[in-house]
All heavy atoms as an XYZ file, in Angstrom:
871
protein
N      -1.620    173.258    246.014
C      -0.308    172.705    245.660
C       0.476    172.472    246.925
O       0.452    173.268    247.855
C       0.421    173.687    244.767
C       1.807    173.239    244.392
S       2.577    174.082    243.027
C       1.718    173.341    241.654
N       1.222    171.359    246.938
C       2.058    171.052    248.071
C       3.506    171.213    247.715
O       3.895    171.438    246.561
C       1.741    169.612    248.586
C       1.983    168.585    247.506
O       2.921    168.640    246.733
N       1.210    167.520    247.511
N       4.380    171.012    248.727
C       5.826    171.221    248.443
C       6.355    170.285    247.382
O       7.143    170.764    246.515
C       6.598    170.957    249.780
C       6.434    172.047    250.787
O       5.725    173.069    250.533
O       7.040    171.904    251.883
N       5.946    169.071    247.430
C       6.478    168.085    246.383
C       6.073    168.467    244.973
O       6.886    168.389    244.026
C       5.934    166.661    246.672
C       6.550    166.072    247.939
O       7.660    166.558    248.393
O       5.966    165.122    248.514
N       4.844    168.933    244.804
C       4.407    169.398    243.431
C       5.184    170.607    243.009
O       5.571    170.734    241.840
C       2.909    169.696    243.461
O       2.199    168.524    243.750
N       5.402    171.522    243.941
C       6.128    172.768    243.609
C       7.567    172.440    243.245
O       8.083    172.957    242.262
C       6.091    173.709    244.769
N       8.206    171.508    243.974
C       9.564    171.140    243.688
C       9.662    170.469    242.289
O      10.517    170.763    241.495
C      10.139    170.197    244.780
C      11.432    169.543    244.336
C      10.368    171.006    246.070
N       8.673    169.610    241.980
C       8.701    168.957    240.664
C       8.513    170.002    239.571
O       9.277    169.955    238.506
C       7.540    167.944    240.575
N       7.631    170.987    239.721
C       7.407    171.986    238.718
C       8.688    172.846    238.544
O       9.152    173.137    237.432
C       6.224    172.810    239.040
N       9.232    173.286    239.635
C      10.452    174.147    239.616
C      11.600    173.371    239.014
O      12.449    173.952    238.295
C      10.734    174.724    240.998
C       9.687    175.713    241.511
C       9.925    176.014    242.963
C       9.627    176.986    240.622
N      11.738    172.166    239.380
C      12.819    171.322    238.836
C      12.687    171.182    237.302
O      13.678    171.212    236.609
C      12.844    169.936    239.465
O      13.160    169.983    240.813
N      11.447    170.979    236.862
C      11.219    170.865    235.401
C      11.593    172.175    234.669
O      12.124    172.148    233.578
C       9.795    170.518    235.117
N      11.373    173.292    235.315
C      11.752    174.569    234.710
C      13.211    174.908    234.804
O      13.623    175.881    234.157
C      10.873    175.681    235.361
C       9.397    175.656    235.058
C       8.677    176.629    235.945
C       9.111    175.852    233.612
N      13.968    174.155    235.615
C      15.350    174.474    235.868
C      16.318    173.995    234.769
O      17.404    173.459    235.091
C      15.764    173.974    237.214
N      15.964    174.176    233.561
C      16.777    173.813    232.394
C      16.445    174.818    231.300
O      15.255    175.109    231.057
C      16.452    172.382    231.954
C      17.385    171.946    230.829
N      17.251    172.365    229.539
C      18.492    171.175    230.884
C      18.231    171.796    228.821
N      18.965    171.074    229.633
N      17.438    175.353    230.647
C      17.214    176.441    229.673
C      16.264    176.075    228.564
O      15.422    176.852    228.169
C      18.574    177.017    229.190
O      19.263    175.992    228.532
N      16.418    174.849    227.997
C      15.535    174.448    226.915
C      14.082    174.293    227.403
O      13.126    174.726    226.685
C      15.974    173.135    226.268
C      17.303    173.188    225.495
O      17.631    174.358    225.171
O      17.896    172.140    225.267
N      13.937    173.698    228.580
C      12.520    173.531    229.081
C      11.933    174.895    229.415
O      10.741    175.166    229.203
C      12.551    172.553    230.284
C      12.814    171.132    229.879
C      12.550    170.179    230.979
N      13.433    170.284    232.130
C      14.514    169.560    232.312
N      14.874    168.632    231.409
N      15.285    169.682    233.370
N      12.686    175.761    230.011
C      12.176    177.054    230.376
C      11.766    177.836    229.129
O      10.699    178.455    229.076
C      13.221    177.853    231.212
C      12.752    179.237    231.685
C      11.530    179.179    232.537
C      13.934    179.956    232.397
N      12.592    177.794    228.115
C      12.289    178.477    226.867
C      11.024    177.878    226.209
O      10.157    178.625    225.712
C      13.442    178.414    225.884
N      10.886    176.562    226.215
C       9.738    175.924    225.629
C       8.470    176.295    226.440
O       7.397    176.602    225.841
C       9.871    174.428    225.615
N       8.574    176.256    227.791
C       7.389    176.610    228.596
C       6.939    178.090    228.336
O       5.772    178.319    228.151
C       7.719    176.418    230.081
C       6.575    176.786    230.972
C       5.439    176.005    231.074
C       6.638    177.964    231.739
C       4.394    176.378    231.836
C       5.608    178.327    232.550
C       4.480    177.548    232.631
N       7.918    178.963    228.327
C       7.622    180.389    228.092
C       6.991    180.575    226.668
O       6.055    181.346    226.494
C       8.843    181.247    228.250
C       9.322    181.252    229.717
C      10.410    182.220    229.942
N       9.804    183.535    229.865
C      10.564    184.657    229.854
N      11.867    184.572    229.935
N       9.946    185.826    229.819
N       7.501    179.853    225.690
C       6.893    179.911    224.411
C       5.504    179.459    224.349
O       4.603    180.029    223.735
C       7.793    179.084    223.344
C       7.223    179.087    221.953
S       8.254    178.059    220.877
C       9.651    179.151    220.717
N       5.267    178.359    225.025
C       3.883    177.801    225.063
C       2.920    178.706    225.891
O       1.768    178.775    225.564
C       3.918    176.383    225.633
C       4.487    175.352    224.621
C       4.838    174.076    225.308
C       3.579    175.206    223.486
N       3.406    179.382    226.923
C       2.559    180.306    227.652
C       2.165    181.433    226.676
O       0.920    181.809    226.682
C       3.298    180.915    228.889
C       2.570    182.087    229.520
C       3.480    179.788    229.948
N       3.062    181.894    225.871
C       2.744    182.964    224.915
C       1.855    182.439    223.794
O       0.986    183.210    223.278
C       4.026    183.542    224.280
C       4.803    184.455    225.264
C       5.961    185.126    224.557
N       6.898    184.224    223.881
C       7.979    183.727    224.536
N       8.228    183.921    225.790
N       8.802    182.940    223.871
N       1.967    181.167    223.447
C       1.223    180.612    222.324
C      -0.296    180.554    222.645
O      -1.128    180.538    221.761
C       1.704    179.252    221.935
N      -0.632    180.483    223.905
C      -2.087    180.370    224.309
C      -2.557    178.957    224.377
O      -1.814    178.015    224.210
N      -3.854    178.818    224.643
C      -4.440    177.496    224.916
C      -4.436    176.529    223.741
O      -4.556    175.308    223.931
C      -5.820    177.823    225.381
C      -6.065    179.215    225.170
C      -4.795    179.919    224.849
N      -4.252    177.017    222.521
C      -4.214    176.137    221.358
C      -2.892    175.440    221.204
O      -2.768    174.449    220.497
C      -4.568    176.894    220.091
C      -6.023    177.335    220.058
O      -6.866    176.675    220.637
N      -6.285    178.448    219.428
N      -1.877    175.965    221.878
C      -0.546    175.357    221.914
C       0.169    175.322    220.568
O      -0.162    176.032    219.639
N       1.132    174.447    220.531
C       2.001    174.246    219.380
C       2.400    172.791    219.224
O       2.439    172.080    220.227
C       3.304    175.074    219.475
C       3.104    176.583    219.594
S       4.655    177.449    219.850
C       5.584    177.104    218.397
N       2.736    172.410    218.069
C       3.234    171.039    217.814
C       4.667    170.933    218.265
O       5.407    171.893    218.246
C       3.198    170.728    216.296
N       5.016    169.775    218.774
C       6.388    169.570    219.346
C       7.426    169.888    218.304
O       8.510    170.476    218.638
C       6.571    168.163    219.832
O       6.318    167.190    218.837
N       7.234    169.546    217.004
C       8.229    169.868    215.975
C       8.387    171.377    215.801
O       9.501    171.816    215.549
N       7.307    172.087    215.882
C       7.406    173.563    215.754
C       8.205    174.174    216.923
O       8.946    175.083    216.710
C       6.007    174.219    215.757
C       5.154    173.874    214.574
C       3.721    174.424    214.764
O       3.566    175.674    214.941
O       2.844    173.603    214.749
N       7.969    173.648    218.073
C       8.676    174.129    219.263
C      10.200    173.850    219.077
O      11.035    174.739    219.254
C       8.147    173.472    220.538
C       6.690    173.808    220.719
C       8.971    173.908    221.782
C       5.994    172.856    221.743
N      10.514    172.610    218.721
C      11.915    172.217    218.511
C      12.580    173.125    217.472
O      13.683    173.584    217.669
C      11.976    170.787    218.121
N      11.861    173.343    216.362
C      12.471    174.159    215.320
C      12.639    175.582    215.734
O      13.704    176.193    215.515
C      11.553    174.152    214.058
C      12.145    174.850    212.828
C      11.236    174.703    211.671
O      10.550    173.700    211.519
O      11.296    175.644    210.821
N      11.669    176.202    216.409
C      11.779    177.565    216.858
C      12.899    177.779    217.819
O      13.503    178.830    217.869
C      10.414    177.992    217.455
N      13.208    176.740    218.673
C      14.217    176.863    219.665
C      15.490    176.268    219.236
O      16.518    176.254    220.002
C      13.730    176.203    220.976
C      12.529    176.854    221.674
C      12.113    176.044    222.879
C      12.804    178.307    221.973
N      15.591    175.718    218.017
C      16.828    175.132    217.487
C      17.294    173.991    218.400
O      18.508    173.869    218.675
C      17.912    176.188    217.285
O      17.514    177.153    216.358
N      16.365    173.146    218.772
C      16.629    171.963    219.592
C      16.298    170.758    218.799
O      15.211    170.726    218.202
C      15.831    172.064    220.934
C      16.037    170.796    221.727
C      16.231    173.268    221.750
N      17.162    169.710    218.773
C      16.761    168.503    218.088
C      15.442    167.970    218.558
O      15.162    167.959    219.780
C      17.894    167.548    218.391
C      19.080    168.421    218.748
C      18.493    169.633    219.388
N      14.597    167.462    217.628
C      13.258    167.000    218.002
C      13.214    165.956    219.089
O      12.380    166.008    219.991
C      12.693    166.493    216.696
C      13.447    167.171    215.624
C      14.815    167.419    216.186
N      14.161    165.009    219.074
C      14.121    163.964    220.127
C      14.429    164.548    221.475
O      13.838    164.163    222.468
C      15.074    162.833    219.796
O      16.392    163.363    219.598
C      14.678    162.040    218.562
N      15.369    165.465    221.574
C      15.682    166.095    222.823
C      14.498    166.991    223.273
O      14.187    166.985    224.511
C      16.955    166.999    222.689
C      17.456    167.418    224.030
C      18.882    167.991    223.957
N      18.755    169.430    223.655
C      19.707    170.178    223.213
N      20.886    169.680    222.915
N      19.551    171.451    222.990
N      13.884    167.676    222.343
C      12.707    168.485    222.727
C      11.583    167.581    223.251
O      10.894    168.002    224.213
C      12.221    169.339    221.536
C      11.064    170.261    221.917
S      11.355    171.339    223.376
C      12.701    172.319    222.916
N      11.349    166.484    222.650
C      10.326    165.513    223.130
C      10.571    165.145    224.555
O       9.673    165.124    225.388
C      10.221    164.296    222.263
O       9.727    164.701    220.983
N      11.868    164.870    224.915
C      12.238    164.556    226.253
C      11.883    165.680    227.194
O      11.368    165.470    228.304
C      13.720    164.189    226.271
C      14.318    164.051    227.664
C      14.127    162.923    228.416
C      15.018    165.146    228.207
C      14.670    162.838    229.716
C      15.541    165.017    229.522
C      15.382    163.867    230.245
N      12.260    166.884    226.784
C      11.990    168.055    227.666
C      10.522    168.340    227.810
O      10.064    168.639    228.945
C      12.684    169.320    227.063
C      14.137    169.300    227.170
N      14.868    168.911    228.300
C      15.108    169.638    226.274
C      16.147    168.976    228.100
N      16.341    169.423    226.862
N       9.761    168.193    226.727
C       8.287    168.403    226.828
C       7.650    167.350    227.768
O       6.743    167.701    228.535
C       7.675    168.409    225.468
C       8.099    169.568    224.530
C       7.608    169.345    223.130
C       7.582    170.912    225.071
N       8.146    166.117    227.664
C       7.580    165.105    228.546
C       7.878    165.395    229.990
O       7.035    165.168    230.863
C       8.186    163.742    228.175
N       9.022    165.964    230.305
C       9.412    166.317    231.662
C       8.455    167.406    232.170
O       7.955    167.361    233.264
C      10.851    166.822    231.723
O      11.726    165.785    231.304
C      11.239    167.273    233.125
N       8.208    168.389    231.331
C       7.290    169.489    231.732
C       5.832    168.967    231.854
O       5.135    169.417    232.766
C       7.299    170.589    230.654
C       8.544    171.414    230.657
C       8.662    172.265    229.354
C       8.604    172.363    231.884
N       5.473    167.981    231.063
C       4.113    167.424    231.179
C       3.990    166.623    232.466
O       2.967    166.677    233.169
C       3.834    166.567    229.985
C       2.339    166.102    229.935
C       1.994    165.384    228.660
O       2.876    164.886    227.958
O       0.793    165.297    228.396
N       4.989    165.837    232.799
C       4.972    165.069    234.058
C       4.837    165.973    235.272
O       4.238    165.585    236.265
C       6.212    164.185    234.206
C       6.110    162.881    233.444
C       7.240    161.875    233.836
N       8.577    162.469    233.691
C       9.255    162.487    232.523
N       8.707    162.002    231.423
N      10.468    163.007    232.503
N       5.404    167.168    235.127
C       5.354    168.111    236.292
C       4.034    168.901    236.283
O       3.796    169.737    237.126
C       6.515    169.099    236.231
O       6.298    170.059    235.212
N       3.189    168.591    235.332
C       1.810    169.175    235.187
C       1.820    170.601    234.700
O       0.786    171.280    234.759
C       1.041    169.078    236.460
C       0.958    167.629    237.007
C      -0.387    167.229    237.439
C      -0.618    165.974    238.085
N      -0.119    164.808    237.619
N       2.947    171.056    234.187
C       3.011    172.445    233.641
C       2.501    172.505    232.187
O       2.164    173.597    231.737
C       4.408    173.010    233.750
C       4.885    173.311    235.207
C       6.305    173.696    235.211
C       3.973    174.394    235.795
N       2.498    171.342    231.526
C       1.963    171.278    230.151
C       0.908    170.182    230.089
O       0.891    169.268    230.863
C       3.090    170.895    229.206
C       4.330    171.805    228.986
C       5.220    171.285    227.895
C       3.884    173.220    228.716
N       0.077    170.316    228.995
C      -0.827    169.268    228.676
C      -0.554    168.965    227.207
O      -0.001    169.826    226.443
C      -2.326    169.656    228.887
C      -2.688    170.904    228.129
C      -4.122    171.389    228.544
N      -4.480    172.567    227.805
C      -4.973    172.632    226.589
N      -5.205    171.469    225.956
N      -5.213    173.774    225.974
N      -0.915    167.761    226.823
C      -0.679    167.379    225.389
C      -1.880    166.637    224.822
O      -2.665    166.060    225.614
C       0.589    166.522    225.230
O       0.414    165.268    225.778
N      -1.969    166.608    223.513
C      -3.018    165.886    222.807
C      -2.537    165.585    221.419
O      -1.685    166.269    220.935
C      -4.362    166.569    222.907
C      -4.407    167.892    222.110
C      -4.895    168.088    220.846
C      -3.962    169.160    222.581
N      -4.765    169.403    220.490
C      -4.189    170.098    221.529
C      -3.382    169.590    223.782
C      -3.844    171.473    221.660
C      -3.031    170.985    223.831
C      -3.260    171.857    222.804
N      -3.136    164.579    220.821
C      -2.729    164.171    219.473
C      -3.691    164.803    218.471
O      -4.906    164.873    218.677
C      -2.794    162.673    219.361
C      -2.261    162.112    218.030
C      -2.087    160.642    218.072
N      -0.951    160.165    218.877
C       0.284    160.263    218.494
N       0.667    160.839    217.320
N       1.277    159.825    219.265
N      -3.083    165.297    217.401
C      -3.855    165.838    216.254
C      -3.287    165.152    215.045
O      -2.259    165.586    214.469
C      -3.673    167.364    216.181
C      -4.399    167.977    214.981
O      -5.490    167.443    214.625
O      -3.923    169.011    214.462
N      -3.914    164.029    214.639
C      -3.375    163.236    213.570
C      -2.044    162.661    213.952
O      -1.944    161.947    214.946
N      -1.003    162.981    213.194
C       0.319    162.459    213.501
C       1.130    163.382    214.416
O       2.206    163.050    214.814
C       1.114    162.237    212.189
C       0.418    161.153    211.316
C       1.178    160.884    210.051
N       2.586    160.512    210.351
C       3.481    160.335    209.460
N       3.156    160.463    208.213
N       4.697    159.992    209.814
N       0.596    164.570    214.651
C       1.274    165.548    215.505
C       0.902    165.452    216.927
O      -0.290    165.101    217.237
C       1.019    166.938    215.025
C       1.382    167.214    213.597
C       1.126    168.641    213.147
N      -0.082    169.226    213.641
C      -0.243    170.535    213.788
N       0.686    171.392    213.466
N      -1.340    171.025    214.249
N       1.758    165.801    217.836
C       1.453    165.893    219.235
C       1.522    167.408    219.542
O       2.593    168.030    219.289
C       2.431    165.086    220.142
C       2.233    163.616    219.817
C       2.069    165.375    221.651
C       3.158    162.722    220.604
N       0.450    167.905    220.065
C       0.369    169.370    220.376
C       0.549    169.489    221.895
O       0.114    168.630    222.706
C      -0.962    169.991    219.971
C      -1.218    169.933    218.471
C      -2.633    170.395    218.176
C      -0.260    170.837    217.747
N       1.226    170.560    222.276
C       1.480    170.884    223.689
C       0.986    172.305    223.981
O       1.092    173.162    223.123
C       2.998    170.829    224.043
C       3.520    169.407    224.063
C       3.997    168.822    222.877
C       3.537    168.703    225.243
C       4.513    167.541    222.903
C       4.041    167.386    225.246
C       4.527    166.822    224.079
O       5.038    165.558    224.085
N       0.459    172.487    225.176
C       0.011    173.830    225.617
C       0.286    173.929    227.067
O       0.355    172.946    227.835
C      -1.466    173.995    225.370
N       0.504    175.145    227.513
C       0.772    175.378    228.947
C      -0.522    175.056    229.723
O      -1.660    175.269    229.230
C       1.108    176.834    229.199
N      -0.372    174.478    230.894
C      -1.486    174.222    231.770
C      -1.589    175.447    232.653
O      -0.883    175.547    233.701
C      -1.231    172.953    232.609
O      -2.243    172.805    233.539
N      -2.429    176.410    232.271
C      -2.531    177.679    232.957
C      -3.002    177.528    234.400
O      -2.552    178.236    235.276
C      -3.375    178.668    232.191
C      -2.739    179.016    230.852
C      -3.167    178.470    229.661
C      -1.749    179.918    230.780
C      -2.598    178.775    228.489
C      -1.055    180.229    229.604
C      -1.558    179.683    228.438
O      -0.952    179.995    227.234
N      -3.893    176.605    234.609
C      -4.385    176.386    236.022
C      -3.260    175.962    236.887
O      -3.076    176.420    238.021
C      -5.497    175.344    236.048
C      -6.817    175.876    235.476
O      -6.973    177.139    235.468
O      -7.663    175.094    235.061
N      -2.430    174.947    236.412
C      -1.277    174.513    237.210
C      -0.202    175.606    237.382
O       0.410    175.696    238.442
C      -0.722    173.199    236.647
C      -1.656    172.074    236.782
O      -1.922    171.653    237.913
O      -2.169    171.557    235.728
N      -0.055    176.406    236.336
C       0.893    177.550    236.418
C       0.422    178.518    237.503
O       1.209    178.951    238.289
C       1.033    178.221    235.080
C       1.977    179.373    235.056
S       2.049    180.233    233.509
C       0.476    181.115    233.489
N      -0.873    178.777    237.520
C      -1.438    179.691    238.498
C      -1.242    179.148    239.910
O      -0.950    179.877    240.865
C      -2.964    180.003    238.250
C      -3.177    180.998    237.144
C      -4.652    181.301    237.095
N      -4.975    181.746    235.728
C      -5.447    180.955    234.802
N      -5.676    179.710    235.018
N      -5.774    181.447    233.616
N      -1.477    177.800    240.052
C      -1.298    177.190    241.355
C       0.157    177.327    241.850
O       0.390    177.623    243.024
C      -1.647    175.764    241.305
C      -3.182    175.545    241.244
C      -3.543    174.043    241.111
O      -2.827    173.234    241.591
N      -4.701    173.775    240.500
N       1.150    177.196    240.905
C       2.484    177.306    241.262
C       2.849    178.778    241.720
O       3.450    178.989    242.727
C       3.447    176.886    240.134
C       4.934    177.081    240.363
C       5.432    176.198    241.580
C       5.708    176.681    239.136
N       2.291    179.703    240.928
C       2.556    181.112    241.268
C       1.929    181.452    242.603
O       2.477    182.227    243.390
C       2.034    181.998    240.164
C       2.757    181.928    238.778
C       2.030    182.633    237.723
C       4.170    182.424    238.971
N       0.718    180.946    242.837
C       0.015    181.200    244.117
C       0.813    180.578    245.219
O       1.013    181.245    246.291
C      -1.392    180.688    244.064
N       1.321    179.402    245.058
C       2.062    178.740    246.091
C       3.351    179.501    246.419
O       3.661    179.720    247.576
C       2.493    177.317    245.598
C       3.343    176.561    246.541
C       2.819    175.880    247.636
C       4.734    176.543    246.414
C       3.606    175.187    248.507
C       5.559    175.823    247.320
C       4.983    175.173    248.388
N       3.981    180.005    245.349
C       5.247    180.778    245.580
C       4.972    182.124    246.229
O       5.894    182.670    246.911
C       5.948    180.987    244.248
C       6.534    179.792    243.553
C       7.036    180.115    242.155
C       7.650    179.186    244.433
N       3.827    182.686    246.056
C       3.578    184.029    246.601
C       2.617    184.026    247.822
O       2.330    185.100    248.341
C       3.037    184.940    245.488
O       1.784    184.418    244.977
C       4.006    185.138    244.399
N       2.081    182.842    248.210
C       1.061    182.877    249.313
C       1.633    183.533    250.572
O       0.833    184.074    251.348
C       0.556    181.520    249.527
C       1.414    180.503    250.198
C       0.817    179.139    250.288
O       0.001    178.763    249.371
O       1.163    178.424    251.243
N       2.869    183.389    250.864
C       3.425    183.994    252.095
C       4.109    185.298    251.864
O       4.766    185.850    252.732
C       4.452    182.972    252.701
C       3.776    181.679    253.116
O       2.638    181.703    253.601
O       4.410    180.650    252.905
N       3.957    185.763    250.616
C       4.610    187.014    250.196
C       4.253    188.207    251.108
O       3.079    188.396    251.441
C       4.264    187.337    248.795
S       5.131    188.765    248.140
N       5.250    188.843    251.549
C       5.082    190.133    252.261
C       4.684    190.023    253.665
O       4.600    191.033    254.364
C       4.128    191.010    251.508
S       4.374    191.107    249.711
N       4.306    188.837    254.194
C       3.950    188.664    255.558
C       2.898    189.705    255.974
O       3.033    190.298    257.048
C       5.200    188.711    256.478
O       6.049    187.682    256.181
N       1.968    189.958    255.143
C       0.945    190.915    255.488
C       1.280    192.348    255.185
O       0.546    193.224    255.541
N       2.344    192.562    254.508
C       2.835    193.882    254.110
C       2.876    194.017    252.630
O       3.948    193.885    252.002
C       4.229    194.198    254.723
C       4.225    194.173    256.232
O       3.444    194.911    256.875
N       5.017    193.317    256.743
N       1.713    194.185    251.921
C       1.693    194.191    250.463
C       2.579    195.154    249.759
O       3.028    194.966    248.636
C       0.240    194.426    250.122
C      -0.404    194.896    251.396
C       0.446    194.481    252.500
N       2.970    196.234    250.428
C       3.856    197.220    249.818
C       5.255    196.665    249.502
O       5.921    197.102    248.631
C       3.936    198.507    250.657
C       4.643    198.303    252.026
C       3.672    197.759    253.141
O       2.518    197.502    252.882
O       4.176    197.608    254.225
N       5.613    195.562    250.200
C       6.910    194.954    249.952
C       6.937    194.281    248.521
O       7.906    194.402    247.828
C       7.242    193.907    251.002
C       7.464    194.614    252.355
C       8.539    193.140    250.659
C       7.566    193.653    253.552
N       5.863    193.606    248.213
C       5.837    192.854    246.979
C       5.297    193.691    245.798
O       5.432    193.261    244.675
C       4.976    191.602    247.147
S       5.682    190.424    248.236
N       4.675    194.798    246.067
C       4.055    195.548    245.003
C       2.830    194.809    244.469
O       2.270    193.898    245.088
N       2.356    195.186    243.307
C       1.179    194.567    242.739
C       1.594    193.418    241.779
O       1.817    193.649    240.588
C       0.345    195.614    241.990
C      -1.062    195.036    241.694
O      -1.252    193.838    241.675
N      -1.926    195.863    241.282
N       1.715    192.239    242.333
C       2.118    191.076    241.536
C       1.088    190.744    240.432
O       1.459    190.281    239.375
C       2.339    189.891    242.413
C       3.487    189.979    243.404
C       3.510    188.725    244.317
C       4.825    190.100    242.661
N      -0.173    191.024    240.698
C      -1.202    190.766    239.689
C      -0.922    191.542    238.372
O      -1.079    190.991    237.315
N      -0.518    192.760    238.470
C      -0.220    193.537    237.288
C       0.984    192.970    236.573
O       1.021    192.936    235.383
C       0.063    195.011    237.656
C      -1.176    195.768    238.031
O      -2.343    195.225    237.750
O      -1.067    196.901    238.635
N       2.036    192.557    237.324
C       3.217    191.938    236.659
C       2.856    190.688    235.937
O       3.340    190.425    234.844
C       4.229    191.643    237.731
N       2.000    189.861    236.574
C       1.582    188.577    235.915
C       0.751    188.876    234.663
O       0.987    188.278    233.605
C       0.758    187.730    236.829
C       1.544    187.168    238.037
C       0.858    186.930    239.262
C       2.888    186.969    238.016
C       1.556    186.489    240.277
C       3.603    186.442    239.020
C       2.927    186.235    240.265
N      -0.136    189.798    234.769
C      -1.093    190.087    233.638
C      -0.344    190.687    232.460
O      -0.695    190.376    231.334
C      -2.161    191.053    234.088
N       0.723    191.402    232.707
C       1.469    191.993    231.548
C       2.359    191.073    230.857
O       2.838    191.321    229.771
C       2.255    193.242    232.057
O       3.339    192.787    232.904
N       2.571    189.824    231.436
C       3.492    188.887    230.803
C       2.862    187.609    230.283
O       3.535    186.660    229.956
C       4.563    188.453    231.910
C       5.465    189.591    232.217
O       5.915    190.281    231.285
N       5.825    189.758    233.478
N       1.502    187.602    230.178
C       0.902    186.356    229.657
C      -0.084    186.669    228.542
O      -0.484    187.771    228.385
C       0.246    185.596    230.817
S      -1.113    186.412    231.574
N      -0.354    185.611    227.817
C      -1.297    185.749    226.693
C      -2.703    186.146    227.215
O      -3.174    185.451    228.173
C      -1.377    184.408    225.944
N      -3.315    187.189    226.752
C      -4.575    187.644    227.327
C      -5.651    186.535    227.444
O      -6.311    186.477    228.453
C      -5.015    188.746    226.307
C      -3.773    189.186    225.643
C      -2.880    187.984    225.630
N      -5.734    185.680    226.436
C      -6.800    184.633    226.526
C      -6.458    183.626    227.573
O      -7.397    182.894    228.005
C      -7.025    183.948    225.157
C      -5.839    183.190    224.602
C      -4.743    184.006    223.955
O      -4.826    185.295    223.880
O      -3.802    183.410    223.436
N      -5.239    183.491    227.993
C      -4.848    182.492    228.978
C      -4.933    182.994    230.431
O      -4.984    182.196    231.326
C      -3.437    181.996    228.664
N      -4.890    184.291    230.589
C      -4.850    184.859    231.910
C      -6.188    185.054    232.566
O      -6.264    185.602    233.631
C      -4.039    186.123    231.917
S      -2.283    185.856    231.492
N      -7.203    184.689    231.902
C      -8.554    184.933    232.442
C      -8.900    183.815    233.388
O      -8.514    182.717    233.388
C      -9.586    184.959    231.327
C      -9.326    186.146    230.456
C     -10.198    186.204    229.295
N      -9.499    187.133    228.424
C      -9.782    187.381    227.205
N     -10.767    186.761    226.624
N      -9.198    188.282    226.539
């Protein structure tokens, strides 16, 4: 990941509706959720949620696919891992005791099937 990709991903997450949708999709796992379900669960109008989901998809944090008339979205776990790695690659300057065990923190906060 480069600086431009990281800035795009972080910018996409810098909105409360988008952050909530991304976190919901991370928890949902690789099968994802329909855009309408996400909008309803977050009490966001469907057209506004579609705009937010498209922003997250452009930043490569989500992937989407069509299932009949529905559009399903799921977190792009590989891209999420790349962002986390980018953010922590210089962590601690060779002093791991400063950062603690980030792997444990990540593993306790994600869907088990997605963190493999």
